[in-house]
MIPA-687694 format. One record per residue: y, x, z of N, C-alpha, C in turn; residue number from 1; residue in one letter. Coordinates in Angstrom, 2 decimals, m for minus. Layout:
! MIPA-687694
<r <Y,X,Z>,<Y,X,Z>,<Y,X,Z>,NUM,"a">
...
END
This chain:
! MIPA-687694
<r <m13.69,m18.19,16.52>,<m12.85,m16.73,16.12>,<m13.24,m15.37,16.82>,1,"m">
<r <m13.75,m14.60,16.11>,<m14.17,m13.26,16.60>,<m13.01,m12.39,16.90>,2,"w">
<r <m12.83,m11.67,17.90>,<m11.94,m10.53,17.80>,<m12.47,m9.37,18.34>,3,"i">
<r <m12.33,m8.30,17.31>,<m12.93,m7.23,17.24>,<m12.01,m5.97,17.61>,4,"h">
<r <m12.48,m5.04,18.57>,<m11.73,m3.80,18.80>,<m12.37,m2.76,18.07>,5,"v">
<r <m11.79,m1.95,17.25>,<m12.36,m0.74,16.55>,<m11.62,0.58,17.18>,6,"v">
<r <m12.23,1.68,17.44>,<m11.82,2.73,18.15>,<m12.03,3.83,16.92>,7,"v">
<r <m10.99,4.67,16.38>,<m11.20,5.62,15.35>,<m10.86,6.93,16.06>,8,"y">
<r <m11.93,7.62,16.29>,<m11.71,8.88,17.02>,<m11.46,10.03,15.83>,9,"p">
<r <m11.80,9.75,14.60>,<m11.95,10.67,13.69>,<m11.28,10.27,12.23>,10,"m">
<r <m10.52,11.11,11.67>,<m9.75,10.72,10.68>,<m9.63,11.95,9.84>,11,"g">
<r <m9.63,11.86,8.34>,<m9.43,12.63,7.35>,<m8.47,12.21,6.29>,12,"d">
<r <m7.47,13.07,6.17>,<m6.30,12.81,5.20>,<m6.41,13.90,4.16>,13,"v">
<r <m6.48,13.72,2.99>,<m6.41,15.04,2.16>,<m5.35,14.73,0.99>,14,"r">
<r <m4.44,15.66,0.95>,<m3.56,15.47,m0.09>,<m3.99,15.89,m1.63>,15,"q">
<r <m4.27,15.06,m2.51>,<m4.59,15.32,m3.84>,<m3.57,14.83,m4.75>,16,"v">
<r <m2.93,15.96,m5.59>,<m2.02,15.58,m6.67>,<m0.92,14.85,m6.14>,17,"a">
<r <m0.57,15.36,m4.71>,<0.45,14.26,m4.40>,<0.38,13.14,m3.61>,18,"g">
<r <m1.11,12.77,m3.80>,<m1.21,11.45,m3.12>,<m2.25,11.71,m2.14>,19,"q">
<r <m2.35,10.61,m0.91>,<m3.18,10.79,0.42>,<m4.41,10.20,0.05>,20,"a">
<r <m5.54,10.88,0.40>,<m6.77,10.23,0.10>,<m7.36,10.26,1.66>,21,"v">
<r <m7.55,8.93,2.09>,<m7.78,8.57,3.51>,<m9.04,8.28,3.93>,22,"v">
<r <m9.72,8.76,4.98>,<m11.16,8.34,5.71>,<m10.96,8.23,7.02>,23,"l">
<r <m11.01,7.17,7.31>,<m11.24,7.05,9.08>,<m12.60,6.65,9.27>,24,"v">
<r <m13.23,6.84,10.43>,<m14.59,6.64,10.77>,<m14.47,6.19,12.22>,25,"v">
<r <m15.12,4.95,12.75>,<m14.83,4.89,14.09>,<m15.91,3.66,14.36>,26,"g">
<r <m15.99,2.98,15.73>,<m16.91,2.28,16.11>,<m16.12,1.01,16.80>,27,"k">
<r <m17.03,0.03,16.69>,<m16.54,m1.37,17.12>,<m16.97,m1.24,18.52>,28,"v">
<r <m16.02,m1.45,19.35>,<m16.44,m1.30,21.00>,<m16.34,m2.77,21.48>,29,"v">
<r <m15.72,m3.97,21.02>,<m16.08,m5.21,21.28>,<m16.11,m6.11,20.04>,30,"s">
<r <m16.78,m7.34,20.61>,<m16.75,m8.42,19.33>,<m18.11,m8.42,18.95>,31,"g">
<r <m18.51,m9.25,17.86>,<m19.71,m9.37,17.33>,<m20.46,m8.45,16.86>,32,"r">
<r <m19.53,m7.33,16.31>,<m20.19,m6.34,15.60>,<m20.30,m5.07,16.44>,33,"f">
<r <m20.27,m5.24,17.90>,<m19.94,m4.11,18.74>,<m21.20,m3.12,18.82>,34,"r">
<r <m20.95,m2.12,18.80>,<m21.71,m0.72,18.52>,<m21.95,m0.17,17.30>,35,"g">
<r <m21.56,m0.98,16.19>,<m21.76,m0.62,14.81>,<m20.45,0.56,14.46>,36,"r">
<r <m20.84,1.48,13.66>,<m19.93,2.62,13.03>,<m19.37,1.96,11.79>,37,"t">
<r <m17.80,2.12,11.71>,<m17.29,1.40,10.49>,<m16.73,2.44,10.00>,38,"v">
<r <m16.42,2.42,8.71>,<m15.44,3.37,7.92>,<m14.16,2.78,7.05>,39,"a">
<r <m13.32,3.14,7.01>,<m12.08,2.71,6.30>,<m11.67,3.62,5.61>,40,"s">
<r <m11.91,3.67,4.29>,<m11.44,4.60,2.99>,<m10.22,4.15,2.60>,41,"p">
<r <m9.37,4.59,1.78>,<m8.09,4.16,1.10>,<m7.50,5.23,0.61>,42,"g">
<r <m6.59,5.07,m0.35>,<m5.70,5.87,m1.08>,<m4.52,5.46,m1.03>,43,"v">
<r <m3.43,6.17,m0.35>,<m2.07,6.03,m0.22>,<m1.34,6.79,m1.43>,44,"q">
<r <m0.54,6.00,m1.98>,<0.09,6.55,m3.44>,<1.46,6.66,m3.30>,45,"l">
<r <2.25,7.58,m3.75>,<3.66,7.44,m3.85>,<4.08,7.74,m5.40>,46,"t">
<r <5.24,6.97,m5.63>,<5.69,7.11,m6.97>,<6.67,8.10,m7.14>,47,"l">
<r <7.04,8.73,m5.99>,<7.84,10.09,m5.93>,<7.37,11.47,m5.92>,48,"g">
<r <6.28,11.57,m6.68>,<5.52,12.85,m6.48>,<6.27,14.17,m6.64>,49,"v">
<r <7.24,14.00,m7.52>,<7.98,15.41,m7.65>,<8.78,15.73,m6.12>,50,"p">
<r <9.03,14.81,m5.48>,<9.45,14.67,m4.10>,<8.76,15.57,m3.11>,51,"a">
<r <7.42,15.68,m3.24>,<6.44,16.51,m2.56>,<6.81,18.03,m2.61>,52,"c">
<r <7.48,18.18,m3.52>,<7.51,19.84,m3.71>,<8.75,20.18,m3.16>,53,"a">
<r <9.75,19.38,m2.52>,<11.03,19.66,m1.82>,<11.04,19.43,m0.52>,54,"t">
<r <12.11,20.21,0.11>,<11.94,20.19,1.54>,<11.95,19.11,2.55>,55,"d">
<r <12.53,18.12,1.68>,<12.65,16.70,2.24>,<11.26,15.88,2.20>,56,"r">
<r <10.51,16.02,1.16>,<9.50,15.52,1.05>,<9.36,14.07,0.76>,57,"g">
<r <8.47,13.35,0.87>,<8.25,11.94,0.58>,<8.29,11.17,1.53>,58,"v">
<r <9.11,10.02,1.44>,<9.54,9.08,2.84>,<8.44,8.28,3.16>,59,"r">
<r <7.87,7.81,1.94>,<7.00,6.68,2.07>,<5.69,6.56,1.06>,60,"r">
<r <4.63,6.42,1.68>,<3.51,6.11,0.73>,<2.84,4.71,1.02>,61,"i">
<r <1.94,4.15,0.29>,<1.37,2.87,0.69>,<0.22,2.69,m0.41>,62,"s">
<r <m0.78,1.85,m0.10>,<m1.92,1.72,m0.77>,<m3.02,0.82,m0.20>,63,"g">
<r <m3.91,0.41,m0.68>,<m4.97,m0.47,m0.22>,<m6.13,0.43,0.67>,64,"p">
<r <m6.51,m0.25,1.63>,<m7.76,0.33,2.16>,<m8.78,m0.81,2.43>,65,"s">
<r <m9.66,m0.28,2.89>,<m10.91,m1.45,3.23>,<m11.64,m0.93,4.62>,66,"a">
<r <m12.18,m2.11,5.07>,<m12.76,m1.99,6.44>,<m14.48,m2.16,6.14>,67,"l">
<r <m15.26,m1.03,6.03>,<m16.70,m1.21,5.83>,<m17.38,m1.22,7.31>,68,"l">
<r <m18.28,m2.09,7.48>,<m19.03,m2.42,8.46>,<m20.48,m2.46,7.98>,69,"i">
<r <m21.17,m1.57,7.80>,<m22.50,m1.43,7.30>,<m23.24,m2.05,8.25>,70,"p">
END
């Protein structure tokens, strides 16, 4: 079994229509893919979109993401 350590020094989160579109880019610092650049895109969704316009905001978002090692 391989254990990999990935460091993500850069991340970008955009708010699109009340949803978070996320992209983090990093580098594998140990393990089989050491030295390779990785990306982890995802879309984090909320069912409470109207709450985005309130002072309280949205308490929770969730959604899928992937780990891409080209």
